[in-house]
C-alpha positions in Angstrom: 94.5 -41.2 -45.8 92.0 -38.8 -47.2 91.9 -37.9 -50.9 90.4 -35.1 -52.9 88.9 -35.8 -56.3 87.6 -32.7 -58.0 84.9 -33.4 -60.6 85.6 -31.7 -63.9 81.9 -31.9 -64.7 81.8 -28.4 -63.1 84.9 -27.1 -64.9 85.0 -24.5 -67.7 85.3 -26.7 -70.8 86.7 -23.8 -72.8 89.9 -24.0 -70.7 89.7 -27.6 -69.3 93.3 -28.5 -69.7 94.5 -25.4 -67.9 92.0 -26.0 -65.1 93.2 -29.6 -64.7 96.8 -28.3 -64.4 95.6 -25.9 -61.7 94.1 -28.8 -59.8 97.4 -30.6 -60.1 99.5 -27.7 -58.9 97.2 -27.1 -56.0 97.6 -30.7 -54.8 94.4 -32.5 -55.6 94.9 -36.2 -55.5 92.6 -37.5 -58.3 90.7 -36.1 -61.2 87.1 -37.3 -61.1 85.6 -37.7 -64.6 81.8 -38.2 -64.9 80.8 -40.1 -68.0 77.0 -39.8 -68.7 75.2 -41.6 -71.6 71.8 -39.9 -71.6 70.2 -43.3 -70.9 71.2 -44.4 -67.4 71.1 -40.8 -66.4 69.3 -37.9 -68.2 72.4 -35.9 -69.1 75.2 -36.5 -71.6 78.7 -35.4 -70.7 81.8 -36.6 -72.4 83.6 -39.8 -73.4 86.9 -41.3 -74.5 88.1 -38.5 -76.9 87.9 -35.9 -74.1 89.7 -38.2 -71.6 92.4 -39.0 -74.1 92.9 -35.3 -74.9 93.3 -34.3 -71.2 95.4 -37.3 -70.1 98.7 -35.4 -70.9 97.7 -32.5 -68.7 98.4 -34.3 -65.4 99.9 -37.4 -63.9 97.2 -37.5 -61.2 95.1 -40.7 -61.3 91.9 -40.5 -63.5 88.9 -41.5 -61.4 86.4 -42.4 -64.2 82.8 -42.7 -63.0 80.7 -44.5 -65.6 77.1 -43.5 -65.4 76.1 -45.6 -68.4 74.1 -48.7 -69.2 76.0 -51.9 -69.3 79.5 -50.4 -68.9 81.2 -53.6 -69.7 80.9 -52.6 -73.4 83.3 -49.8 -72.9 85.9 -50.9 -70.3 88.7 -51.6 -72.7 88.4 -48.2 -74.4 88.4 -46.3 -71.1 91.4 -48.0 -69.9 93.2 -47.4 -73.2 92.5 -43.6 -73.0 93.9 -43.2 -69.5 91.5 -44.4 -66.7 93.4 -45.4 -63.5 90.2 -46.5 -61.7 86.8 -47.3 -63.1 83.6 -46.9 -61.1 80.4 -48.7 -62.4 76.9 -48.5 -60.9 75.5 -51.5 -59.2 72.1 -50.5 -60.8 73.5 -50.4 -64.4 75.0 -54.0 -64.6 73.0 -57.1 -65.2 76.1 -59.1 -64.2 77.9 -57.0 -61.6 80.4 -59.6 -60.4 81.5 -60.3 -64.0 81.9 -56.6 -64.8 84.1 -56.1 -61.6 86.3 -59.0 -62.6 86.7 -57.5 -66.1 87.9 -54.2 -64.6 90.4 -56.0 -62.4 91.7 -58.0 -65.4 92.6 -54.7 -67.1 94.8 -53.8 -64.2 93.0 -50.7 -62.9 91.2 -50.1 -59.6 87.7 -51.6 -59.5 85.0 -49.5 -57.9 81.2 -49.6 -57.6 78.7 -46.7 -57.1 75.4 -46.8 -55.3 72.6 -44.5 -56.0 70.9 -42.8 -53.0 68.1 -45.3 -52.7 70.3 -48.4 -53.2 71.0 -50.3 -50.0 74.7 -51.1 -49.2 73.7 -54.8 -48.8 73.8 -55.1 -52.6 77.6 -55.3 -52.1 77.4 -58.2 -49.7 79.2 -60.7 -51.9 81.4 -58.4 -54.1 82.8 -56.1 -51.5 86.1 -58.0 -51.1 86.8 -57.5 -54.8 86.5 -53.7 -54.7 89.1 -51.1 -54.2 86.5 -48.4 -53.6 82.8 -47.9 -53.1 81.2 -44.6 -54.3 78.2 -43.4 -52.2 76.1 -41.1 -54.3 74.8 -38.3 -52.1 72.6 -36.9 -54.9 70.7 -38.5 -57.7 73.2 -38.8 -60.6 72.9 -36.8 -63.8 73.3 -33.2 -62.8 75.9 -31.1 -60.9 75.1 -28.6 -58.2 72.5 -30.6 -56.3 72.0 -30.6 -52.5 73.5 -33.3 -50.3 71.0 -36.0 -49.3 71.3 -36.3 -45.6 70.5 -40.0 -45.2 73.7 -40.7 -47.2 75.6 -40.3 -43.9 74.0 -43.4 -42.4 74.9 -45.3 -45.6 78.5 -44.3 -45.2 78.5 -45.4 -41.6 76.9 -48.8 -42.5 79.4 -49.3 -45.3 82.3 -48.4 -43.1 81.1 -51.0 -40.5 80.9 -53.7 -43.2 84.4 -52.9 -44.4 85.9 -53.0 -40.9 84.0 -56.2 -39.9 85.6 -57.9 -42.9 89.1 -56.6 -42.2 89.2 -54.8 -45.6 90.8 -51.5 -46.5 88.3 -50.5 -49.2 88.0 -46.7 -49.8 84.7 -45.0 -49.5 84.1 -42.1 -51.9 81.3 -39.6 -51.7 80.0 -37.6 -54.6 77.2 -35.0 -54.6 76.6 -31.8 -52.7 79.8 -31.9 -50.9 80.9 -28.5 -49.5 83.3 -27.3 -46.8 80.3 -26.9 -44.5 79.4 -30.6 -44.6 82.8 -32.1 -45.2 83.5 -32.7 -41.5 80.5 -34.9 -40.9 81.1 -36.8 -44.2 84.6 -37.7 -43.0 83.4 -38.5 -39.5 80.9 -41.0 -41.0 83.7 -42.9 -42.6 84.4 -41.5 -46.1 88.0 -40.9 -47.1 87.7 -39.9 -50.8 85.9 -36.7 -51.5 84.4 -35.6 -54.8 83.7 -31.9 -55.1 82.6 -30.1 -58.3 81.0 -26.8 -57.9 82.7 -26.2 -54.5 86.1 -26.5 -56.2 85.6 -24.9 -59.7 83.3 -21.9 -58.6 85.7 -19.1 -58.0 89.4 -19.5 -57.1 90.2 -23.1 -58.0 93.7 -23.1 -56.3 92.3 -21.6 -53.1 89.3 -23.9 -53.0 91.4 -27.0 -53.4 93.8 -25.9 -50.7 90.8 -25.1 -48.4 89.5 -28.7 -48.9 92.9 -30.2 -48.3 93.4 -28.3 -45.1 90.0 -29.3 -43.9 90.7 -33.0 -44.7 94.0 -33.2 -42.7 
């Protein structure tokens, strides 16, 4: 099954709760939440207080993407404030295997993100422990960037790795996703789509429905 996870990084923060309710009503599957620390990536976004505040706005799973250094320091707090799945970056963890195990111990879905220049082979030994892999199709830290084309080959390689091992791991793609390139991203093997600007610019309800129709 394909899933749509709109990224609230592109939302209007002055009415964030209402926009999340709009995503819910339109049928989006997840709410993608980008947490940036200003160290692992150049930008700073939001943290636990914001997530805790918006948690009552929807029952949709919170897909929390931690773009922070050594995320193991914050796992307990993010689970407590409402995360249903936690994505950490392979590049941000000194002990990746240990951090994945910690996420699993908290009873939420464990996911790992790969920056554009990071090879999928870094997941060779931990892939069976993951519920999802996030392929970054832009360099993380800013919204509104253009899709990096070689990400399609990474998605294909990752899908082959998953199939060869008989796993059912999801592949999520984040960065520069539009209705124009959605088809080739899905064809490459992705099944969880993060869209920010393409959802929140203009008619949110109409944009979500357009994505869902294209993903059927």
